[in-house]
C-alpha positions as CSV (number, residue, x, y, z in Angstrom):
1,X,-26.2,1.2,-8.1
2,X,-24.2,-1.3,-6.6
3,X,-20.9,-2.0,-4.8
4,X,-18.9,-5.2,-5.0
5,X,-16.2,-6.0,-2.3
6,X,-13.1,-7.7,-4.2
7,X,-10.2,-7.1,-2.1
8,X,-8.9,-6.9,1.8
9,X,-12.0,-8.4,2.9
10,X,-11.3,-10.3,6.4
11,X,-7.7,-9.7,5.1
12,X,-5.4,-6.5,5.5
13,X,-3.7,-6.3,2.1
14,X,-4.9,-6.1,-1.5
15,X,-7.7,-3.6,-1.3
16,X,-9.9,-3.1,-3.8
17,X,-13.7,-2.5,-4.0
18,X,-15.7,-2.0,-7.2
19,X,-18.5,0.5,-7.7
20,X,-21.1,0.3,-10.2
21,X,-22.8,4.0,-11.0
22,X,-24.4,6.2,-13.5
23,X,-23.2,4.0,-16.3
24,X,-19.5,3.7,-14.9
25,X,-17.3,1.2,-14.0
26,X,-15.1,2.3,-10.9
27,X,-12.5,0.7,-8.8
28,X,-11.5,2.3,-5.4
29,X,-8.0,1.2,-4.8
30,X,-6.4,-1.6,-6.5
31,X,-3.7,-3.0,-4.4
32,X,-1.3,-6.0,-3.9
33,X,-2.0,-8.8,-1.6
34,X,1.3,-9.3,0.7
35,X,1.9,-12.2,3.1
36,X,-0.5,-14.9,3.8
37,X,-3.6,-14.7,2.0
38,X,-6.7,-16.6,4.2
39,X,-9.6,-16.4,1.5
40,X,-10.1,-16.3,-2.1
41,X,-10.8,-12.9,-3.5
42,X,-13.1,-13.0,-6.7
43,X,-11.9,-11.7,-9.9
44,X,-13.1,-8.3,-11.0
45,X,-16.8,-8.0,-12.1
46,X,-15.8,-6.8,-15.3
47,X,-13.1,-7.3,-17.7
48,X,-10.3,-4.6,-16.8
49,X,-10.4,-2.7,-20.2
50,X,-14.0,-2.0,-19.0
51,X,-13.0,-0.1,-16.1
52,X,-13.5,3.3,-16.8
53,X,-12.2,5.2,-13.2
54,X,-10.0,4.3,-10.4
55,X,-10.0,6.4,-7.0
56,X,-6.9,6.0,-5.1
57,X,-6.8,6.4,-1.4
58,X,-3.0,6.4,-1.1
59,X,0.4,5.1,-2.6
60,X,1.2,2.1,-0.5
61,X,1.5,-1.1,-2.6
62,X,-1.3,-2.7,-0.6
63,X,-3.4,-0.5,-2.2
64,X,-1.8,0.9,-5.6
65,X,0.2,-2.0,-6.5
66,X,-1.8,-3.7,-9.2
67,X,-2.2,-0.8,-11.2
68,X,0.2,-1.6,-13.8
69,X,-1.4,-5.3,-14.0
70,X,-4.9,-3.2,-14.6
71,X,-3.0,-1.4,-17.4
72,X,-1.4,-4.5,-18.7
73,X,-4.9,-6.0,-19.1
74,X,-6.3,-3.2,-21.1
75,X,-7.5,-0.5,-18.4
76,X,-6.9,3.1,-20.0
77,X,-9.3,5.4,-18.0
78,X,-8.1,7.8,-15.4
79,X,-6.6,7.1,-11.8
80,X,-7.7,10.0,-9.6
81,X,-5.2,10.6,-6.6
82,X,-4.2,13.2,-4.7
83,X,-1.0,15.5,-5.7
84,X,1.4,14.0,-3.2
85,X,-0.2,10.4,-3.9
86,X,0.4,10.8,-7.8
87,X,4.1,12.0,-7.2
88,X,4.7,8.9,-4.9
89,X,3.1,6.5,-7.0
90,X,5.3,7.7,-9.7
91,X,8.2,6.1,-7.7
92,X,6.3,3.5,-5.8
93,X,5.0,1.7,-9.1
94,X,8.2,1.7,-10.8
95,X,10.2,0.3,-7.8
96,X,7.2,-2.3,-7.8
97,X,8.0,-3.3,-11.4
98,X,11.6,-3.4,-10.5
99,X,11.3,-5.9,-7.7
100,X,8.7,-7.9,-9.9
101,X,11.4,-8.4,-12.7
102,X,14.2,-8.9,-10.4
103,X,12.3,-11.6,-8.3
104,X,11.2,-13.5,-11.7
105,X,14.6,-13.1,-13.1
106,X,15.9,-14.9,-9.9
107,X,13.2,-17.8,-10.1
108,X,14.1,-18.2,-13.5
109,X,18.0,-18.8,-12.9
110,X,17.1,-20.7,-9.8
111,X,14.1,-22.8,-11.5
112,X,16.6,-23.5,-14.9
113,X,19.4,-24.7,-12.5
114,X,17.4,-26.9,-10.1
115,X,14.8,-28.4,-12.8
116,X,15.1,-27.0,-16.1
117,X,12.0,-25.0,-15.9
118,X,11.7,-22.2,-18.6
119,X,11.9,-18.4,-17.9
120,X,9.1,-16.9,-15.2
121,X,7.8,-13.9,-16.4
122,X,6.9,-11.1,-14.1
123,X,3.5,-10.1,-13.0
124,X,3.4,-6.8,-14.9
125,X,6.6,-4.9,-16.4
126,X,8.0,-1.3,-16.2
127,X,6.3,-0.4,-19.1
128,X,3.1,-1.2,-17.7
129,X,4.2,0.9,-14.8
130,X,4.7,3.7,-16.9
131,X,1.9,3.3,-18.6
132,X,-0.1,3.5,-15.3
133,X,1.5,6.3,-13.9
134,X,0.4,8.5,-17.2
135,X,-2.9,7.8,-16.2
136,X,-2.3,9.8,-12.6
137,X,-4.9,12.8,-12.2
138,X,-3.2,14.9,-9.6
139,X,-6.3,16.5,-7.3
140,X,-6.2,18.9,-4.2
141,X,-7.5,18.1,-0.9
142,X,-10.9,19.5,-0.2
143,X,-11.6,19.9,-3.7
144,X,-15.1,18.7,-5.3
145,X,-14.2,17.3,-8.5
146,X,-16.5,16.3,-11.4
147,X,-15.6,12.8,-12.8
148,X,-18.5,12.6,-15.1
149,X,-22.1,13.1,-15.4
150,X,-23.5,11.6,-12.0
151,X,-20.5,10.9,-10.3
152,X,-18.3,13.7,-7.9
153,X,-15.5,13.0,-5.8
154,X,-13.5,14.9,-2.8
155,X,-10.3,13.9,-0.9
156,X,-9.9,14.6,2.8
157,X,-6.4,14.1,4.5
158,X,-6.8,10.9,6.9
159,X,-3.3,11.3,8.1
160,X,-1.8,7.8,7.2
161,X,1.0,8.8,4.9
162,X,1.9,11.9,3.1
163,X,-1.0,12.3,0.3
164,X,-3.6,9.5,1.7
165,X,-6.8,10.3,1.8
166,X,-10.6,9.2,2.7
167,X,-12.9,9.7,-0.6
168,X,-16.2,10.9,-0.6
169,X,-18.4,9.8,-3.8
170,X,-21.5,11.4,-4.9
171,X,-23.1,9.1,-7.4
172,X,-26.5,10.2,-9.1
173,X,-28.5,7.3,-11.4
174,X,-31.8,8.0,-12.6
175,X,-32.5,10.9,-10.5
176,X,-31.7,8.7,-7.2
177,X,-28.6,10.0,-5.2
178,X,-26.4,8.2,-2.9
179,X,-23.0,9.6,-1.0
180,X,-20.2,6.7,-0.2
181,X,-17.1,7.5,1.9
182,X,-14.1,5.3,1.7
183,X,-11.9,5.8,4.7
184,X,-8.6,4.5,3.0
185,X,-6.4,3.9,6.0
186,X,-7.2,6.1,9.0
187,X,-4.0,7.6,10.6
188,X,-2.9,7.4,14.0
189,X,-2.8,10.4,16.4
190,X,0.4,12.1,17.2
191,X,2.3,10.9,14.2
192,X,5.2,13.2,13.2
193,X,5.5,15.4,10.0
194,X,2.1,14.6,8.8
195,X,-1.5,16.0,10.1
196,X,-4.2,14.3,12.3
197,X,-6.8,12.5,10.3
198,X,-9.8,15.0,9.0
199,X,-13.4,14.2,9.7
200,X,-16.0,13.7,7.4
201,X,-19.5,15.4,7.6
202,X,-21.8,13.2,6.4
203,X,-22.3,9.7,4.1
204,X,-25.3,7.2,3.3
205,X,-22.5,4.6,3.3
206,X,-19.3,4.1,5.0
207,X,-16.5,1.7,4.1
208,X,-13.9,1.7,7.0
209,X,-10.6,0.1,7.5
210,X,-10.1,-2.6,10.9
211,X,-6.5,-3.4,10.7
212,X,-6.5,-2.3,14.4
213,X,-10.3,-2.8,14.8
214,X,-10.0,-4.9,18.2
215,X,-6.7,-3.5,19.3
216,X,-5.1,-0.1,21.4
217,X,-2.1,1.4,20.9
218,X,0.0,1.5,24.1
219,X,-1.7,4.6,26.4
220,X,0.0,7.9,25.4
221,X,2.6,8.6,22.9
222,X,5.8,6.5,23.6
223,X,9.2,8.4,23.6
224,X,10.2,7.4,20.9
225,X,13.6,9.3,20.8
226,X,14.9,7.7,24.0
227,X,13.8,4.8,23.3
228,X,15.6,4.9,19.8
229,X,18.5,6.3,21.5
230,X,19.0,3.0,24.1
231,X,18.6,0.6,21.3
232,X,21.5,2.4,19.6
233,X,23.7,2.6,22.2
234,X,23.1,-0.7,23.6
235,X,23.7,-2.2,20.1
236,X,26.8,-0.2,19.2
237,X,28.4,-0.8,22.6
238,X,28.3,-4.8,21.7
239,X,29.8,-3.7,18.5
240,X,27.0,-4.5,16.1
241,X,24.7,-2.9,13.7
242,X,21.1,-1.6,14.3
243,X,19.2,-2.7,11.2
244,X,15.8,-1.0,10.7
245,X,13.5,-3.0,8.4
246,X,11.2,0.0,7.5
247,X,8.6,1.1,4.7
248,X,10.6,3.3,2.3
249,X,7.4,5.8,2.4
250,X,6.1,7.0,5.5
251,X,7.7,5.3,8.4
252,X,11.5,5.8,7.1
253,X,10.9,10.0,7.1
254,X,9.3,9.4,10.7
255,X,12.4,7.6,11.8
256,X,14.9,10.2,10.3
257,X,12.7,12.6,12.3
258,X,13.3,10.9,15.7
259,X,17.1,10.6,14.5
260,X,17.7,14.1,13.7
261,X,16.4,14.7,17.6
262,X,19.0,12.0,18.8
263,X,21.6,13.5,17.2
264,X,20.6,17.2,18.4
265,X,20.4,16.2,22.0
266,X,23.8,14.1,22.0
267,X,21.5,10.9,23.4
268,X,24.2,8.3,21.9
269,X,27.7,8.6,23.6
270,X,31.2,7.6,22.7
271,X,30.6,7.3,19.0
272,X,30.6,10.8,17.8
273,X,28.9,11.4,14.5
274,X,27.5,7.7,13.8
275,X,26.6,6.9,10.3
276,X,23.1,6.2,9.6
277,X,22.6,4.8,6.3
278,X,18.9,5.2,4.2
279,X,19.7,2.2,1.5
280,X,16.7,2.6,-0.5
281,X,16.9,4.2,-3.6
282,X,13.2,4.8,-3.2
283,X,13.0,6.1,0.1
284,X,15.8,8.6,-0.9
285,X,13.0,9.9,-3.9
286,X,10.6,9.5,-1.2
287,X,12.1,11.9,1.2
288,X,12.5,14.5,-1.8
289,X,8.8,14.2,-2.0
290,X,8.0,14.9,1.2
291,X,10.2,18.1,1.2
292,X,8.1,19.2,-1.7
293,X,4.9,18.9,-0.3
294,X,5.4,20.7,3.0
295,X,2.5,23.3,2.8
296,X,-0.3,20.9,2.4
297,X,0.4,17.7,4.0
298,X,3.0,18.8,7.1
299,X,1.6,19.4,10.8
300,X,2.6,22.5,12.7
301,X,5.2,21.2,14.6
302,X,7.4,20.4,11.2
303,X,6.4,23.5,9.8
304,X,7.8,25.3,12.6
305,X,11.0,23.7,12.3
306,X,11.0,24.4,8.6
307,X,10.3,28.1,9.3
308,X,13.5,28.1,11.6
309,X,15.6,26.7,8.8
310,X,15.7,23.2,10.4
311,X,15.4,20.5,7.9
312,X,13.2,17.8,10.0
313,X,14.3,14.9,8.4
314,X,18.2,15.5,7.7
315,X,21.1,15.7,10.3
316,X,25.2,15.2,10.1
317,X,25.9,11.6,9.6
318,X,22.8,10.6,7.3
319,X,24.1,8.8,4.3
320,X,21.9,7.8,1.2
321,X,22.8,5.0,-0.9
322,X,21.7,4.5,-4.3
323,X,24.0,2.2,-6.3
324,X,24.1,-1.6,-5.8
325,X,27.9,-1.2,-5.3
326,X,26.8,1.3,-2.3
327,X,24.6,-0.9,-0.7
328,X,27.1,-4.1,-0.6
329,X,29.8,-1.5,0.8
330,X,27.7,-1.0,4.2
331,X,28.1,-4.5,5.4
332,X,32.2,-4.0,4.9
333,X,32.4,-1.5,7.0
334,X,33.3,-2.4,10.6
335,X,32.3,0.9,12.3
336,X,28.9,0.2,14.3
337,X,26.1,1.9,12.3
338,X,22.2,2.3,11.9
339,X,20.7,0.9,8.4
340,X,17.8,1.8,7.4
341,X,16.2,-0.3,4.4
342,X,13.2,-1.4,2.8
343,X,10.9,-3.7,2.8
344,X,9.4,-3.2,6.1
345,X,8.2,-6.8,6.2
346,X,11.5,-8.1,4.8
347,X,9.9,-10.2,2.0
348,X,12.0,-7.7,-0.8
349,X,14.6,-5.2,-1.5
350,X,18.1,-4.4,0.1
351,X,16.8,-5.5,3.6
352,X,17.1,-8.9,2.7
353,X,20.9,-8.4,2.1
354,X,21.6,-6.6,5.5
355,X,19.4,-9.4,7.1
356,X,21.7,-11.9,5.8
357,X,24.8,-10.1,7.5
358,X,23.1,-9.2,10.5
359,X,20.7,-11.8,11.8
360,X,23.1,-14.2,12.6
361,X,25.1,-11.6,14.9
362,X,24.5,-11.5,18.5
363,X,25.9,-8.4,19.0
364,X,23.6,-6.7,16.1
365,X,19.7,-5.5,16.6
366,X,16.8,-5.6,14.3
367,X,14.2,-3.1,15.3
368,X,10.9,-3.4,13.5
369,X,9.0,0.1,13.3
370,X,5.6,-1.0,11.6
371,X,3.0,-3.7,11.1
372,X,4.4,-7.1,10.0
373,X,1.7,-9.4,7.9
374,X,1.0,-12.9,8.7
375,X,3.6,-14.9,6.5
376,X,5.9,-12.1,5.8
377,X,9.5,-12.4,6.7
378,X,9.2,-9.8,9.2
379,X,6.3,-11.4,11.0
380,X,8.3,-14.5,11.1
381,X,11.3,-13.0,13.0
382,X,9.0,-11.0,15.3
383,X,7.1,-13.8,16.7
384,X,10.6,-15.7,18.0
385,X,11.6,-17.7,14.6
386,X,15.0,-19.4,15.3
387,X,15.7,-19.3,11.7
388,X,14.7,-17.9,8.3
389,X,15.5,-18.6,5.0
390,X,17.3,-15.5,2.8
391,X,17.9,-16.3,-0.9
392,X,17.1,-20.0,-0.3
393,X,19.6,-20.7,2.8
394,X,18.8,-20.7,6.0
395,X,19.8,-17.7,8.3
396,X,20.0,-18.1,12.1
397,X,18.3,-15.3,14.2
398,X,20.8,-14.8,16.8
399,X,20.4,-10.9,16.8
400,X,18.4,-9.0,19.5
401,X,14.9,-8.3,18.3
402,X,13.1,-5.3,19.0
403,X,9.6,-3.5,18.4
404,X,8.4,0.4,18.6
405,X,5.3,-0.3,20.3
406,X,2.6,2.2,19.3
407,X,4.6,3.4,16.3
408,X,1.9,2.4,13.6
409,X,0.4,4.7,10.6
410,X,-3.1,3.0,11.6
411,X,-5.4,4.1,14.1
412,X,-6.0,1.9,16.7
413,X,-9.8,0.8,17.9
414,X,-10.4,4.3,20.0
415,X,-8.7,6.1,16.6
416,X,-11.3,4.5,14.4
417,X,-14.6,5.0,16.5
418,X,-13.4,8.7,16.6
419,X,-13.4,9.0,13.2
420,X,-16.5,7.5,12.8
421,X,-18.0,9.9,15.4
422,X,-17.2,12.8,13.4
423,X,-19.9,11.7,11.0
424,X,-23.0,13.9,11.9
425,X,-25.6,11.8,11.6
426,X,-25.0,7.8,11.8
427,X,-24.7,6.4,7.9
428,X,-27.1,4.1,7.0
429,X,-24.7,1.3,6.8
430,X,-21.0,0.7,7.7
431,X,-18.5,-1.6,6.1
432,X,-15.7,-3.0,7.7
433,X,-13.0,-4.2,5.6
434,X,-9.0,-4.2,5.7
435,X,-8.4,-6.4,8.9
436,X,-7.6,-9.8,9.5
437,X,-10.7,-11.9,10.0
438,X,-11.1,-11.6,14.0
439,X,-10.5,-8.0,13.8
440,X,-13.3,-7.1,11.3
441,X,-15.7,-9.5,13.4
442,X,-14.8,-7.9,16.6
443,X,-15.0,-4.5,15.2
444,X,-18.6,-4.9,13.6
445,X,-19.8,-6.5,17.1
446,X,-18.1,-3.2,18.8
447,X,-20.1,-0.8,16.3
448,X,-23.4,-2.4,16.6
449,X,-23.5,-3.5,20.3
450,X,-22.0,-0.5,21.9
451,X,-22.6,2.0,19.5
452,X,-25.6,1.2,17.6
453,X,-24.2,1.3,14.0
454,X,-25.7,-0.8,11.2
455,X,-22.2,-2.4,10.5
456,X,-21.0,-5.5,8.6
457,X,-18.0,-7.1,7.3
458,X,-18.7,-8.6,4.1
459,X,-16.5,-11.2,2.5
460,X,-15.0,-10.9,-1.2
461,X,-17.6,-11.1,-4.0
462,X,-20.6,-9.8,-1.5
463,X,-22.8,-7.5,-3.8
464,X,-24.5,-4.7,-2.2
465,X,-27.4,-2.7,-3.7
466,X,-26.8,1.1,-2.9
467,X,-30.4,1.9,-4.2
468,X,-32.6,-0.7,-2.2
469,X,-29.9,-0.7,0.5
470,X,-30.0,-4.4,0.8
471,X,-27.4,-7.3,-0.2
472,X,-27.9,-8.6,-3.8
473,X,-25.4,-11.1,-2.9
474,X,-23.8,-12.2,0.5
475,X,-20.6,-13.8,-0.6
476,X,-19.4,-16.5,1.7
477,X,-15.6,-17.1,3.1
478,X,-13.5,-19.3,0.3
479,X,-10.4,-20.5,2.0
480,X,-7.4,-20.0,-0.1
481,X,-6.3,-23.6,-1.4
482,X,-2.6,-24.4,-1.9
483,X,-2.0,-24.5,-5.9
484,X,0.4,-26.6,-7.6
485,X,3.4,-24.2,-9.1
486,X,3.2,-23.7,-12.7
487,X,6.2,-25.0,-14.6
488,X,6.0,-21.6,-16.7
489,X,4.2,-18.1,-15.7
490,X,3.4,-17.0,-19.4
491,X,2.7,-13.5,-19.0
492,X,2.9,-12.8,-22.8
493,X,-0.2,-14.8,-23.4
494,X,-1.8,-13.5,-20.7
495,X,-1.1,-9.9,-22.5
496,X,-2.5,-11.2,-25.9
497,X,-5.6,-12.1,-24.2
498,X,-5.9,-8.6,-22.5
499,X,-5.2,-7.1,-25.7
500,X,-8.0,-8.9,-27.7
501,X,-10.3,-8.1,-24.7
502,X,-9.6,-4.2,-25.0
503,X,-10.2,-4.6,-28.6
504,X,-13.8,-6.2,-27.8
505,X,-14.4,-3.3,-25.5
506,X,-13.5,-0.9,-28.0
507,X,-15.7,-2.7,-30.9
508,X,-18.8,-2.5,-28.3
509,X,-18.5,1.2,-27.9
510,X,-18.3,2.0,-31.8
511,X,-22.1,1.0,-32.1
512,X,-23.6,4.0,-34.1
513,X,-20.5,5.2,-35.7
514,X,-20.4,5.5,-39.5
515,X,-20.9,2.3,-41.8
516,X,-17.9,3.3,-43.7
517,X,-15.5,3.5,-40.5
518,X,-16.8,0.3,-39.1
519,X,-16.3,-1.5,-42.3
520,X,-12.8,-0.4,-42.3
521,X,-12.1,-2.0,-39.0
522,X,-13.9,-5.2,-39.7
523,X,-11.7,-5.5,-42.7
524,X,-8.7,-4.3,-40.8
525,X,-9.5,-7.5,-37.8
526,X,-10.4,-10.0,-40.6
527,X,-6.9,-9.6,-42.4
528,X,-5.0,-9.8,-39.1
529,X,-7.2,-13.1,-38.5
530,X,-6.4,-14.4,-41.9
531,X,-2.7,-13.9,-41.3
532,X,-2.3,-15.9,-38.2
533,X,-4.9,-18.7,-38.7
């Protein structure tokens, strides 16, 4: 029985852990890396086709975004997730595939125009996304689920995003039992709409995130409503637009919650029923999913509004844009407006168009409302870049740049310690993951020196023996090296290799079947080989 650390180790994105227990190969999350990658990630310990199950903590792309690639490479097991997470993944993975295909098409056109490079293939396709979605198994909070002989799991609301969860895993192998708890992303206290993070009673091993492992959110809950109202008022008075790069799932709905209060209390003067655009088809669909999960996921304050007949995330002047034509028309409307658009880190999606039209305008404001990973466009702008590239062209940054302090879906250092303190007994070991290098190290030091935990922050590739409670292999950091750009990204050949690997895994599992059936399959494979050799 072992645990292997694969992704989001001394890094914030690309979360992935591998668990081998009860004869099964299991992944906890399989996320996409975003921004700058500091350290190399090891490949999965086994071929994708051999993975039996995925346990998914929540729908954010840095935890779920590579599931379509897993499917493309032969995975056909089950993906266990909460009901809301399964619903969100149904739209988010399709959106990821759409973005991958758009980016590949744009790079292909650019490459062909500049140097005659052949077509660039997307990392995965819409077919792969739909395949992964078909494997999702929706689960309820607080219900123990018998995954297979020797493996049970339970999802607990962790308050980070609609449907987000920590996951308890009970594993039994050769009569030896171990219990693990994967925190996923621990939610911040006092967030609108969703519930507070819930505690877990006990675990032998805890794998905890550390996005803010050495930082604190500003004391108390800031007055976001009045801060937002001031930003709108000052921007409109200058004749500009307020552009909010926002994550389509979670953060957009929180901003709508605050915006409803701004409108209801009449905090912006002189602009009547000003327009608020949500320019993201994904955000529009996600908002509907929020409405469908009120009973299980909303906090008491939001539920009270619903009981009074008030939609917490809707108001007069709210305009939802779906088509590309509707999106383009926004920037040809000269009236001051609020534009909420994805992606939240400004690296993809429609937000890039709105930045192109507003970044250079001194009268406009760009308001960041979420964490910006190192290396992303959003982080560059927030760190004071004078110019950024959009669609291959430099755009001057003349707009006013603001940031909501403390508005985060992640718990800060105190929140993480509070969650760990919910365990009735200290775990045998705490593994710290999902944080930048300095955050991981500082949080480990804090847990050990101040709170008496046995804690460590493993690097990608580290293998831990869960039975003997010791490291099988303690990996060292491997810095990412710049790689030469390939002239062709031949994902078609990669798909062929994945199909061959899946066939091999299938054949290895057929031992003991009737000789007649085995011989028939062998003949079919040989005929296929004869045809292509």
